[in-house]
N, C-alpha and C positions, 0 to 999 in steps of 0.2 A: 838227686834228680836235678837236671839242669833247668834253668828258667826258660820258658818259652815266650816270655814277654808279659806285659801288664795289660789287663782288660778292665775297662771301666764299664760296670754293669749299672744301668740306670733303669730302675723299675720300682714303683711305689709298693708293690706287693712283697711283703717281707718274706713269705714262703718262696716265691719265685726267685727273689734276689739271693736268698741263702742257698737254695738248691743249685742255682747256676754257679754260685761261688764255690760250692763243694765240688761240683762236677769239673769245673775249670781248674781248680787247685789240684785235683787228682791227676790232671793231665799236664801239670807243671807250670801253669800260669799263675801269676800274682793277680789277685782280683781286688779291685777297689769298688766297694758298693756305694751307690748314691740312690736316694729314694725319691728324688725329683730333679728337674733340670737345674734348679738353683744350686743344689749341693754339687752337682756335676760341674757346672760352670765355675763355682768357687774352687774346686779341686784343680781344674784345668788352668785357671788364671793364676793360681798359686804355684804353677810350674809343673803340675802333673803331666806326664808324657806317656799316655797309654799307647799300646800298639793298635788297639781297636776299641771301639765303643759298641756295646750291645744296648740298644735303646728301645724302651717301650714307648708307645704313643700316648696313651690315655693315663695322665697323672695329674694330681692337683698342682696348683701353682704354675710353674713353668713346665708345660707338657712337652712331649716329644717334638711336636712341630715347632714350637717356640724355641726349644733348645737347639734344634737343628738350624733354624734361621740365625740365632745368635752365634752358633759355631761357625757357620759359613761366612758370616760378616766379619769374623776375626781372622785375619791372615795367619796368625800363629796357631790357630786351632782348626782351620778349614780343611787341612789335608789329612786329619785323623779319620780313618775309615769308620763307617757306621754300618752295622747290621741292625735293621729294624726287627724286633722280636715282639709281636703284638697279636692280640686276639682279633684285631681288626684286619681281615683279609684284604680289604680295599685300601688300607692306609699305604700311602706312597710318599716318600720324602725325597727331596732333591739329592741326587748323586749318592744315594745309599748303595752300597755294594750288593746288598741283598735284602729281601723282605721275607721273613720266616714267620709262619703262623704259630703263635704260642700255644702250647698244650698239645699240639699234634706233630710238630716237626722238630723236636729237640735233637734228634739224630742229625737232621739236616743242618741245624745250627752248629752242632759240634763238629760236623764234617767241614763246614765252611771256615771256621775260625783259624785252623792252622794255615790254610791257603792264604787267607787275608793277611795274617801276621807275617808269613814268609814273604809275600809279595811286597808288603810295606817295607820290610827290612831290605829287600833287594833293590827297591826303587827309591829308597831314601825318603819315604813318606807319601808316595802316591796313594790315592784312594781308589784306584781302578784295578780290577782283576782282569787279566787277559782272558777273553772268552773265545 
């Protein structure tokens, strides 16, 4: 199976993180799990280059909002696209390519991921999907 890219999954819920990792791996993606924003930023700042970040909002320590603020403040990281995957329907983060409700829209999440990864590869790192 050819690699479809690397996805950084940031979610403090072990079950959610593992389930997403299995689903994405079965579709050919390499998955890097992180259980809070601090772990994710460490991975990125050590040179990790995911095609996409799937980000939960509510986490201990550096939550999704703080993670996104740190990511956008770093030019080397700012262009990595983010899909918010949260139980909080009202949660909105700056320049996220999509907001998907956790627990209800896993198919929507799985449908979005290939398009975001392909678009990023075509545009050399842009975080915007053509709509």
